[in-house]
MILUMGU-426882 format. One line per 5 residues: their letters; for each residue x, y, z of C-alpha. Coordinates in steps of 0.1 Angstrom, whole numbers, plus 5000, padded with zeros to 4 digits. Layout:
a	X/Y/Z | ... $
This chain:
xxxxx	8094/6418/7660 | 8070/6394/7674 | 8035/6403/7687 | 8043/6399/7724 | 8076/6416/7720 $
xxxxx	8058/6446/7706 | 8033/6448/7731 | 8059/6447/7758 | 8077/6476/7743 | 8044/6494/7741 $
xxxxx	8040/6485/7778 | 8072/6497/7784 | 8070/6534/7769 | 8037/6540/7788 | 8053/6528/7820 $
xxxxx	8081/6553/7814 | 8052/6583/7806 | 8036/6570/7840 | 8070/6577/7856 | 8076/6613/7837 $
xxxxx	8042/6621/7851 | 8047/6609/7885 | 8075/6634/7888 | 8048/6662/7883 | 8015/6652/7893 $
xxxxx	8002/6641/7927 | 7977/6614/7924 | 7971/6583/7946 | 7973/6558/7918 | 8006/6575/7902 $
xxxxx	8020/6575/7935 | 8017/6535/7938 | 8041/6533/7905 | 8068/6557/7918 | 8103/6543/7917 $
xxxxx	8115/6564/7948 | 8082/6552/7968 | 8095/6517/7956 | 8130/6517/7965 | 8139/6543/7989 $
xxxxx	8133/6543/8026 | 8124/6580/8033 | 8108/6592/7999 | 8106/6630/7997 | 8096/6657/7969 $
xxxxx	8133/6663/7964 | 8134/6626/7955 | 8106/6627/7927 | 8133/6634/7901 | 8146/6598/7901 $
xxxxx	8113/6588/7883 | 8120/6616/7855 | 8153/6604/7849 | 8141/6566/7850 | 8113/6575/7830 $
xxxxx	8130/6590/7801 | 8155/6561/7799 | 8128/6532/7797 | 8110/6559/7768 | 8143/6560/7753 $
xxxxx	8154/6525/7754 | 8119/6512/7743 | 8115/6536/7711 | 8151/6524/7701 | 8140/6488/7706 $
xxx	8111/6497/7685 | 8131/6515/7657 | 8157/6490/7654 $
C-alpha cells in the first residue's frame, strides 16, 4: 500500500469515527459532517441513525482495506 493510500485509509477511518460520534454527541463541529444534515431536507434527531450505519460501514471498509 502506497503512502497516499495509507493516509486516505486512515482519513476514512477517522471520518467513520466522526460519523459514529455524530450519532451520540451534539457539537457544532460534528454537526457540519453529519450525512443526514448534508443529504436530507429536514433532518431530525430520528435521522441521526443514518450516521451510525454509514460510519460503521466506512470504518469496516477501511479496516478491510488495511488488512488486505
